[in-house]
N, C-alpha and C positions, 0 to 999 in steps of 0.2 A: 538096873539089870538091862542087858541087851538081848533083844529077841532075835533068834536065828531061825529064819523061816524055812520050814521043811515042806517042799512040794514034790518030794521024791525024785529030784533031779540035781541034787547037789552033794558034794563030798563034805557032809557036815562034820565028820570026825576030824578031818585034817584042819578045817576052818576053826573048829572049837579048840583044837590043840594049839593052834597058832595064837589065838586070842588068850588062851589059858597061860601060855608062856609069858604073856605081858600082864598077867594078873587080872584079866577081865573075866567077869562072870556072864555066861550066856545061858539063856533058857530057850527051849523050843516050844512055842505055844501050840496047843492042839486046837484051839478055837480062836477066831478072829478077835473076839471081845477081850481076850487075854492081852492083846497088844496095848490096852489102856495102861498097864503097869510098866511098859517098856520105856526106858530112857532113850533108846536108839534101836534101829532095826537093821539087820544084815540079811540080804537076799543073795544066797550063793547060787550056783547052778552049773551044770554040765549037761550037754546034750541038746535035744531038739526044742525049739521055741514052743512047740505045742504043749510041752510039759507045764508051761505057765498057766494053761487052761484051768488047772486045779485050784489056782488062786482066783476064786470066783468073786462076785460083787461084794460079798461081806468082807473078804480080805482086802480087796482094793479100797473099799470105803474106809476100813480101819487104818490102813497104811497111809492113805491120803490125809486122814484126820490127824494122825500123829505128825506127819510132815507139816501140816498146817499149823500145828502147835510149836513148830521149830525143833522137833526132835530129829536128830541126824539119821540119814538113810544111806547105806552103802550097798551097791550092787556089785557082785563079783561074776565075771565071765557072762554066762547067760543072764544072770541077775542084773548085770549092767545093761544088756541089750533090752531087757524088759522095761527099763526106765524110759525108753523111747516110745514112739507112737505105734510101732509094730515092726515086723520083719517079713521079708519075702520068703523066709523059710516056712512060715505059716500065715499066708496072706490075709486070711479072714479073721485072724485072732488079734485083737488090739493089745498093745502094750499098756503100761501104766500111764504113759502120755505126759510124764513130768518134763521130759526133754523133747525138743522138736527133731523130727527126722525119722527115717525108717532104716532098719538094718538090712544088709544085703550080703550075698555070698562073695567071698574073695574071688577075684578073677585076674586074668592077665596071662600072657603067653609064658609057658614054662613055669608057672607058679604052682608049687606043691600045696594042695589042699587035702586035709586040714593043715593049718599052720601049727606045727608042733616044735617046741624048743625055745631057746633063749633068743631074745631080740631086744632092741634098745628103745628107751623112752626119749623122745625128742620133744622138749617143752615148747608149747605154743604160747603159753601165758602162765602167770602165777596161779597157784591153787594151794590152799592150806593142806590138802590131802597129800601133797608131795613135798611139804616142807622138809628140808635137810636131805632130800634125794637129789643126787647129782644128775645134771642133764646128760643124757646118753647112758644112764644106768641100765643094766641088763636085768630082765625079768623073764619069767617062764610062761609061755602061752601054749594053749591047745584048743583050737577052735577053727570053724570053717566060715562063720558069719561074723560080720563086723558092723560097728556103728559109724555113721558118717562124721566127717570133720565139720563141726559147727562152732558157733560162738561159745558153746559150753565146753569145748575141748581144751583140756589142760596139756595133754601130751599126745603126740602122734607117733605111730609106728609104721614102718614101711614093710610090706610083704606083697610085692607085685604092684601095689598102689598104697597110698597113705590111708590110714584109718585111725579113728579115735581110740586110743588105748587107755587114757584117763580122762574122765569128765567130772565137772563139778559146777553146780549152780547153788550157791548158798550152802545149806546143810545137806544137800543131796549130792552124793558122789558115786562114781562107778569106775571100776577098773576091768579091762578086758582080760588082763593076765591073772594068774593065780598067785596072790600074795603069800598064801600058805605054802607055796612051793618055790618062792623066789628069794629065799635066804634073808639076809639082813635088810635088803631093800624092801622086800615085801613086809617084813616086820615093822619097818619104819612107816610105811603107808598105813598099816593097822594102828600104830601108835598115834599117828596124826588123826586118824578117824576117832580114836578114843579121846583125844584132846578136844575134839568138837563136842563130845558128849558132856564134858565138864565134870 
């Protein structure tokens, strides 16, 4: 079973529907200790980084414990940003800290923020989460803040400046776009995540 984390900032219905189309079973734990039964964890998210505050120490400890056991973790949009050390959107609130770097607001002359719509994935390196996805594939974004390009970056997207649109370190992966709104490419990314679950 895959745990879909509900911290009141994610479109759980569409994420659940996308995974369901691939035959995956998801459950939404009400307490952190329920994560013990999860084969994998998905952290969705839409909106302000401050929403992650409701994932208190008991949730963080439980998620880190599962990751330490080699159980896959996928962050989507805000959920991906939470994998990093923090965000300038809510400077005093730490992220999960599994990936190095801090998220920042998109900037640049004439750049429309939020970044809404289809844009391309330009691969920086291999990553199992993008197996069978073509370089330059189009996916759907809606966000104002982004993660930095680091050694964990699998794909980069340009909107005024380059940002990390897919990240992966071992069994920890994140996507800035919404796979549940990105057609067949998004479904392939979710398939790849499911293949990590085994």
